[in-house]
C-alpha positions as CSV (number, residue, x, y, z in Angstrom):
1,X,1.0,11.5,-8.5
2,X,0.0,8.0,-7.4
3,X,-3.1,7.6,-9.6
4,X,-5.0,4.5,-10.6
5,X,-3.1,4.5,-13.9
6,X,0.3,4.7,-12.1
7,X,-0.8,1.8,-9.8
8,X,-1.6,-0.3,-12.9
9,X,1.8,0.6,-14.4
10,X,3.5,-0.4,-11.2
11,X,1.7,-3.7,-11.1
12,X,2.6,-4.4,-14.7
13,X,6.2,-3.7,-13.9
14,X,6.0,-5.9,-10.9
15,X,4.4,-8.9,-12.6
16,X,6.8,-8.7,-15.6
17,X,9.5,-9.9,-13.2
18,X,7.6,-12.9,-12.0
19,X,8.1,-15.1,-15.1
20,X,6.5,-18.5,-14.5
21,X,5.2,-17.4,-11.1
22,X,2.5,-15.5,-12.9
23,X,0.6,-18.8,-13.3
24,X,0.7,-19.6,-9.6
25,X,-2.5,-19.2,-7.5
26,X,-0.7,-16.6,-5.4
27,X,-0.6,-14.2,-8.3
28,X,-4.2,-14.7,-9.2
29,X,-5.0,-13.6,-5.6
30,X,-2.7,-10.6,-6.0
31,X,-4.9,-9.5,-8.9
32,X,-7.9,-9.7,-6.6
33,X,-6.2,-7.3,-4.1
34,X,-5.3,-5.0,-7.0
35,X,-8.8,-4.9,-8.2
36,X,-10.0,-3.9,-4.7
37,X,-7.6,-0.9,-4.9
38,X,-8.7,0.1,-8.4
39,X,-12.3,0.1,-7.4
40,X,-11.8,2.3,-4.4
41,X,-10.5,5.8,-4.4
42,X,-7.1,6.6,-2.9
43,X,-7.0,8.2,0.6
44,X,-7.0,12.0,1.0
45,X,-7.0,14.6,3.8
46,X,-10.8,14.7,3.4
47,X,-11.0,11.2,4.9
48,X,-11.6,11.0,8.6
49,X,-8.7,8.5,9.0
50,X,-6.3,10.9,7.2
51,X,-7.7,14.2,8.6
52,X,-4.5,15.2,10.3
53,X,-2.0,13.4,8.0
54,X,-2.1,14.6,4.4
55,X,-1.1,11.7,2.2
56,X,-0.6,13.8,-0.9
57,X,3.2,14.2,-0.6
58,X,3.4,10.4,-0.6
59,X,0.8,9.9,-3.3
60,X,2.4,12.6,-5.5
61,X,5.8,10.8,-5.7
62,X,6.2,8.6,-8.8
63,X,7.6,5.5,-7.0
64,X,8.8,2.5,-9.0
65,X,8.7,-1.1,-7.7
66,X,12.0,-2.1,-6.1
67,X,14.0,-4.9,-7.7
68,X,15.9,-7.7,-6.0
69,X,19.4,-6.7,-7.0
70,X,20.4,-4.1,-4.4
71,X,21.3,-6.5,-1.6
72,X,23.0,-9.2,-3.5
73,X,26.4,-7.4,-3.6
74,X,26.4,-6.3,0.1
75,X,29.0,-8.0,2.2
76,X,28.8,-8.9,5.9
77,X,31.3,-6.1,6.7
78,X,29.1,-3.6,5.0
79,X,26.1,-4.9,7.0
80,X,27.7,-4.6,10.5
81,X,26.8,-0.9,11.1
82,X,23.2,-1.8,10.7
83,X,23.1,-4.7,13.2
84,X,22.5,-4.4,16.9
85,X,25.8,-4.6,18.8
86,X,26.0,-7.7,20.9
87,X,22.7,-9.1,19.6
88,X,22.3,-12.7,20.4
89,X,19.5,-14.0,18.2
90,X,18.4,-14.7,14.6
91,X,19.1,-11.9,12.1
92,X,17.0,-12.1,8.9
93,X,18.1,-9.4,6.4
94,X,15.9,-8.0,3.7
95,X,16.9,-5.2,1.3
96,X,14.1,-3.3,-0.3
97,X,11.8,-6.1,0.8
98,X,13.8,-9.0,-0.6
99,X,15.4,-11.7,1.5
100,X,19.2,-11.8,1.4
101,X,20.3,-15.3,2.5
102,X,24.1,-14.7,2.6
103,X,23.6,-11.9,5.2
104,X,21.1,-13.7,7.3
105,X,21.3,-16.3,10.1
106,X,20.9,-19.9,9.0
107,X,17.2,-20.7,8.8
108,X,15.5,-23.8,10.1
109,X,13.8,-25.6,7.2
110,X,13.0,-28.7,9.2
111,X,11.8,-29.4,12.7
112,X,9.0,-27.9,14.8
113,X,9.8,-24.2,14.2
114,X,9.4,-22.8,10.7
115,X,11.3,-19.8,9.8
116,X,11.0,-19.4,6.0
117,X,11.2,-16.6,3.4
118,X,7.6,-16.0,2.4
119,X,8.6,-16.2,-1.3
120,X,9.3,-19.9,-0.8
121,X,6.1,-20.5,1.2
122,X,3.7,-19.2,-1.5
123,X,5.3,-21.5,-4.0
124,X,5.1,-24.7,-2.1
125,X,2.2,-24.4,0.3
126,X,-1.0,-23.3,-1.5
127,X,-3.0,-23.9,1.7
128,X,-1.6,-20.7,3.1
129,X,-2.8,-18.6,0.1
130,X,-6.3,-17.9,1.5
131,X,-4.7,-16.8,4.8
132,X,-2.1,-14.5,3.0
133,X,-4.8,-12.9,0.9
134,X,-7.5,-12.8,3.6
135,X,-10.4,-10.6,2.6
136,X,-10.2,-8.7,5.9
137,X,-6.6,-7.8,5.2
138,X,-7.3,-6.7,1.7
139,X,-10.1,-4.5,2.9
140,X,-8.3,-3.1,6.0
141,X,-7.0,-0.1,4.1
142,X,-5.5,1.0,0.7
143,X,-1.9,0.2,1.7
144,X,-2.7,-3.2,3.1
145,X,-4.4,-4.0,-0.2
146,X,-1.4,-2.7,-2.2
147,X,0.9,-4.8,0.0
148,X,-1.1,-8.0,-0.8
149,X,-1.1,-7.1,-4.5
150,X,2.6,-6.4,-4.8
151,X,4.6,-8.3,-2.1
152,X,7.4,-10.5,-3.3
153,X,8.9,-11.5,0.0
154,X,8.9,-11.4,3.8
155,X,9.0,-13.7,6.7
156,X,6.8,-16.7,7.6
157,X,7.3,-17.7,11.2
158,X,5.4,-20.5,12.8
159,X,5.9,-21.7,16.4
160,X,4.1,-24.9,17.2
161,X,2.3,-25.5,20.5
162,X,4.3,-25.9,23.7
163,X,7.4,-24.3,22.2
164,X,9.6,-21.4,23.4
165,X,11.9,-19.8,20.9
166,X,14.8,-19.0,23.2
167,X,16.4,-16.3,21.1
168,X,14.8,-13.2,19.6
169,X,14.2,-12.9,15.9
170,X,15.2,-9.6,14.2
171,X,13.7,-8.8,10.8
172,X,16.0,-6.1,9.4
173,X,14.7,-4.3,6.3
174,X,17.2,-1.9,4.7
175,X,15.7,0.6,2.3
176,X,17.4,2.0,-0.8
177,X,16.1,4.5,-3.3
178,X,17.9,2.8,-6.2
179,X,17.9,6.1,-8.1
180,X,14.2,5.5,-8.8
181,X,12.2,6.3,-5.7
182,X,11.9,2.6,-4.9
183,X,8.7,1.2,-3.5
184,X,9.7,-1.6,-1.0
185,X,7.0,-4.1,-0.1
186,X,7.4,-6.5,2.8
187,X,4.9,-9.0,4.1
188,X,5.3,-11.0,7.4
189,X,3.1,-13.8,8.7
190,X,3.5,-14.8,12.4
191,X,1.7,-17.8,13.9
192,X,2.3,-18.7,17.6
193,X,0.8,-22.0,18.8
194,X,-0.8,-22.6,22.2
195,X,1.4,-22.1,25.3
196,X,4.3,-20.8,23.1
197,X,6.5,-17.7,23.2
198,X,8.5,-15.6,20.8
199,X,10.3,-12.2,20.8
200,X,10.1,-10.5,17.4
201,X,11.9,-7.4,16.4
202,X,11.2,-5.5,13.2
203,X,13.9,-3.0,12.3
204,X,13.6,-0.5,9.5
205,X,16.8,1.4,8.4
206,X,18.1,3.1,5.3
207,X,21.3,2.3,3.4
208,X,21.5,5.8,1.9
209,X,19.8,9.2,2.0
210,X,17.7,8.6,-1.1
211,X,13.9,8.9,-1.2
212,X,12.1,5.5,-0.9
213,X,8.8,4.2,0.3
214,X,8.4,1.1,2.6
215,X,4.9,-0.5,2.7
216,X,5.0,-3.3,5.3
217,X,2.3,-5.6,6.6
218,X,2.6,-8.0,9.5
219,X,-0.2,-10.4,10.6
220,X,0.0,-12.2,14.0
221,X,-2.1,-15.1,15.2
222,X,-1.7,-16.0,18.9
223,X,-3.0,-19.3,20.2
224,X,-4.4,-20.0,23.6
225,X,-1.9,-19.0,26.4
226,X,0.6,-17.9,23.7
227,X,2.8,-14.9,24.3
228,X,4.6,-12.6,21.9
229,X,6.7,-9.5,22.5
230,X,6.9,-7.4,19.3
231,X,9.4,-4.6,19.0
232,X,9.4,-2.3,16.0
233,X,12.3,0.1,15.6
234,X,12.0,2.6,12.8
235,X,14.9,4.9,11.9
236,X,14.8,5.3,8.1
237,X,16.3,8.4,6.6
238,X,14.6,11.8,6.7
239,X,13.5,11.5,3.1
240,X,11.7,8.2,3.4
241,X,8.0,7.4,3.5
242,X,6.8,4.5,5.6
243,X,3.4,2.8,6.1
244,X,3.2,-0.1,8.5
245,X,0.1,-2.2,9.2
246,X,0.0,-4.7,12.0
247,X,-3.0,-7.0,12.5
248,X,-3.2,-9.2,15.6
249,X,-5.7,-11.8,16.7
250,X,-5.5,-13.2,20.2
251,X,-7.1,-16.4,21.6
252,X,-7.9,-17.3,25.2
253,X,-5.4,-16.1,27.9
254,X,-2.8,-15.0,25.3
255,X,-0.7,-11.9,25.7
256,X,0.6,-9.5,23.0
257,X,3.1,-6.8,23.9
258,X,4.0,-4.1,21.3
259,X,6.9,-1.7,21.7
260,X,6.7,0.7,18.8
261,X,9.6,3.1,18.5
262,X,9.6,5.8,15.7
263,X,12.6,8.0,15.1
264,X,13.0,8.4,11.3
265,X,11.2,9.1,8.1
266,X,9.7,12.1,6.4
267,X,6.1,10.8,6.8
268,X,5.4,7.7,8.9
269,X,2.1,6.0,9.4
270,X,1.7,3.2,11.9
271,X,-1.6,1.3,12.0
272,X,-2.0,-1.4,14.7
273,X,-5.2,-3.4,15.1
274,X,-5.5,-5.9,18.0
275,X,-8.5,-8.1,18.3
276,X,-9.0,-9.9,21.7
277,X,-11.0,-12.9,20.5
278,X,-10.6,-15.2,23.5
279,X,-11.5,-14.7,27.1
280,X,-8.8,-13.4,29.5
281,X,-6.6,-12.2,26.6
282,X,-4.3,-9.3,27.4
283,X,-2.7,-6.6,25.1
284,X,-0.1,-4.0,26.0
285,X,0.7,-1.4,23.4
286,X,3.6,0.9,24.1
287,X,4.9,3.6,21.8
288,X,7.6,6.3,21.6
289,X,7.7,8.8,18.8
290,X,10.4,11.4,18.5
291,X,10.3,13.9,15.7
292,X,12.5,16.8,14.6
293,X,12.9,19.0,11.6
294,X,9.7,18.7,9.5
295,X,9.0,15.0,10.2
296,X,5.4,13.8,10.5
297,X,4.7,10.7,12.6
298,X,1.2,9.2,12.7
299,X,0.1,6.4,15.1
300,X,-3.3,4.9,14.6
301,X,-4.3,2.1,17.0
302,X,-7.4,0.0,17.5
303,X,-7.9,-2.5,20.4
304,X,-11.1,-4.5,19.8
305,X,-12.4,-6.2,22.9
306,X,-14.5,-9.0,21.5
307,X,-14.6,-11.4,24.4
308,X,-15.2,-11.0,28.2
309,X,-12.6,-10.6,30.9
310,X,-9.9,-9.2,28.7
311,X,-7.5,-6.4,29.6
312,X,-5.5,-3.9,27.6
313,X,-3.1,-1.2,28.5
314,X,-1.8,1.4,26.0
315,X,0.8,4.1,26.6
316,X,2.2,6.3,23.8
317,X,4.8,9.0,24.6
318,X,5.8,11.7,22.1
319,X,8.7,14.2,21.9
320,X,8.5,16.8,19.2
321,X,10.9,19.7,18.4
322,X,11.4,22.2,15.5
323,X,8.5,22.0,13.0
324,X,7.8,18.3,13.6
325,X,4.2,17.1,13.8
326,X,2.5,14.0,15.0
327,X,-0.9,12.3,15.3
328,X,-2.1,9.8,17.9
329,X,-5.5,8.3,17.1
330,X,-6.1,5.5,19.6
331,X,-9.5,3.7,19.8
332,X,-10.7,1.1,22.3
333,X,-13.8,-0.8,21.0
334,X,-15.7,-2.9,23.5
335,X,-18.2,-5.3,21.9
336,X,-21.6,-6.1,23.5
337,X,-20.4,-9.5,24.8
338,X,-17.1,-8.2,26.2
339,X,-18.2,-7.8,29.8
340,X,-15.6,-7.3,32.5
341,X,-13.3,-5.5,30.1
342,X,-10.5,-3.6,31.8
343,X,-8.9,-1.1,29.4
344,X,-6.5,1.9,30.0
345,X,-5.3,4.2,27.3
346,X,-3.0,7.2,27.5
347,X,-1.1,9.5,25.2
348,X,1.4,12.1,26.5
349,X,3.4,14.5,24.3
350,X,6.1,17.0,25.0
351,X,6.2,20.0,22.6
352,X,9.7,21.5,22.8
353,X,9.3,24.3,20.3
354,X,6.6,26.8,19.4
355,X,6.2,25.3,15.9
356,X,5.8,21.6,16.9
357,X,2.3,20.2,16.7
358,X,0.4,17.1,18.0
359,X,-3.2,16.1,17.2
360,X,-4.2,13.5,19.7
361,X,-7.5,11.7,19.7
362,X,-8.0,9.0,22.3
363,X,-11.4,7.3,21.9
364,X,-13.7,4.9,23.7
365,X,-16.6,3.1,22.0
366,X,-18.4,0.8,24.5
367,X,-21.4,-1.5,23.9
368,X,-21.0,-3.5,27.1
369,X,-22.3,-2.3,30.5
370,X,-19.9,-4.0,32.9
371,X,-16.5,-2.5,32.0
372,X,-13.7,-0.4,33.5
373,X,-12.3,1.8,30.7
374,X,-10.2,5.0,30.9
375,X,-8.5,7.2,28.4
376,X,-6.6,10.5,28.4
377,X,-4.1,12.7,26.8
378,X,-1.7,15.4,27.9
379,X,0.2,17.9,25.8
380,X,2.7,20.3,27.3
381,X,6.2,21.5,27.9
382,X,8.8,20.6,30.5
383,X,8.0,21.1,34.1
384,X,9.6,24.4,35.2
385,X,9.5,23.5,38.9
386,X,11.4,20.2,38.1
387,X,14.0,22.2,36.1
388,X,14.4,24.7,38.9
389,X,14.9,21.8,41.4
390,X,17.6,20.2,39.3
391,X,19.4,23.5,38.7
392,X,19.3,24.2,42.5
393,X,21.3,20.9,42.8
394,X,24.1,22.3,40.6
395,X,22.9,20.8,37.3
396,X,23.0,23.0,34.2
397,X,19.7,24.0,32.6
398,X,20.4,22.1,29.4
399,X,21.4,18.9,31.3
400,X,18.3,19.3,33.6
401,X,16.0,19.5,30.6
402,X,17.7,16.5,29.0
403,X,17.3,14.5,32.2
404,X,13.6,15.3,32.2
405,X,13.2,14.4,28.5
406,X,15.0,11.2,28.9
407,X,12.9,10.2,32.0
408,X,9.8,10.9,29.9
409,X,11.0,8.6,27.2
410,X,12.3,6.0,29.6
411,X,8.8,4.8,30.5
412,X,8.7,3.2,27.1
413,X,12.4,2.3,26.6
414,X,12.4,0.2,29.8
415,X,9.7,-2.0,28.2
416,X,12.3,-3.3,25.7
417,X,13.8,-6.4,27.3
418,X,16.4,-7.2,24.6
419,X,19.5,-5.4,25.9
420,X,21.2,-4.7,22.5
421,X,18.0,-3.2,21.1
422,X,17.4,-1.1,24.2
423,X,21.0,0.1,24.0
424,X,20.5,1.1,20.4
425,X,17.4,3.1,21.2
426,X,19.3,4.8,24.1
427,X,22.1,5.7,21.7
428,X,19.7,7.3,19.2
429,X,18.1,9.4,21.9
430,X,21.4,10.5,23.3
431,X,22.5,11.5,19.7
432,X,19.3,13.5,19.4
433,X,20.2,15.3,22.6
434,X,23.6,16.3,21.1
435,X,22.2,17.3,17.8
436,X,18.8,18.8,18.7
437,X,18.0,19.0,22.4
438,X,20.6,21.6,23.2
439,X,18.4,24.1,21.3
440,X,16.1,24.2,24.4
441,X,16.8,27.5,26.1
């Protein structure tokens, strides 16, 4: 069981590998984050935030901190099956949270755009330390604090003002159990200057079927009129545990678009918090979760409207079969000064078996009086009239149901504008049709 004593042991194991880095300011701040974890109890199903997702299976697993050796022997040919076919962009490969240079695209170390491994940044730029170990991040939740305490690597991406990164950036993290229930920690910092644009993809896959745990944290700062499209594709193996925290802050007239796709994992928890700090900022959060077997997929989102005249649109679609379960807890918070807010939130879920389960909790918390906010949720099965119509046109019952399921998912898939990534998502869904969806009678 993940107890306070085990966390201390993991931290000792982690810092024993740092050698001289233990004297750097970065490590002293790691200790501050660790102390925060030690002084606060670990989450349980009794907590409101974990009421429908029991963290005990994750906490009861004796994980060990991953080491940096797993990816060093991988060859480009071995990597190919894990890359997006036809992808034209920058691939940055991490194995168990450690950057693997020989498998990655050449990084820019000079010039206006900074694309650096975070392990290098913390050693040569102490000015970033306060940002990396921001108190708000440490106190966000237990797993964000553990990430700050035990991260070794990740991506630092900085786009200066008036700059467009023409090609997308794919952060590919490959998980391995390493015969030790490896705990993989990945930390990313994204900073987009005024009037700039970037497309970022975070891809999480597994190199084998072993149990492992990925704890990933990404922070995003968008300047005025900046724009970012953020695709997260999760398809780790069915034994894996995964917790992802994303914290976004937006300045005036900026736009943040999130396409969050979840296929894999035994237990997956996605936390996204977006704060609209500047007037006329806009956030779009799209999500697709597709569970089978005994998978559990939990999406918690918070959109905080802290400035006037901001807009947000959130649409999450779920497809669950077998004994799969899911949670959607989406909250829109409108602060007192956030007049003229326009916010829409919706969660829709298809339950394709009697044992599938969804707990959906769309929420509005409004302190301003001049706003337009709506939220809603639907849970149901396939439309029998639509099935009958398709069958009357000579389409088999199974194909008719698959058409309807795909059209339901397509509302999210079509938001992915990188062709190779969208094609990959399509392939996974079609594979699920072959393996699972034909069970629908």
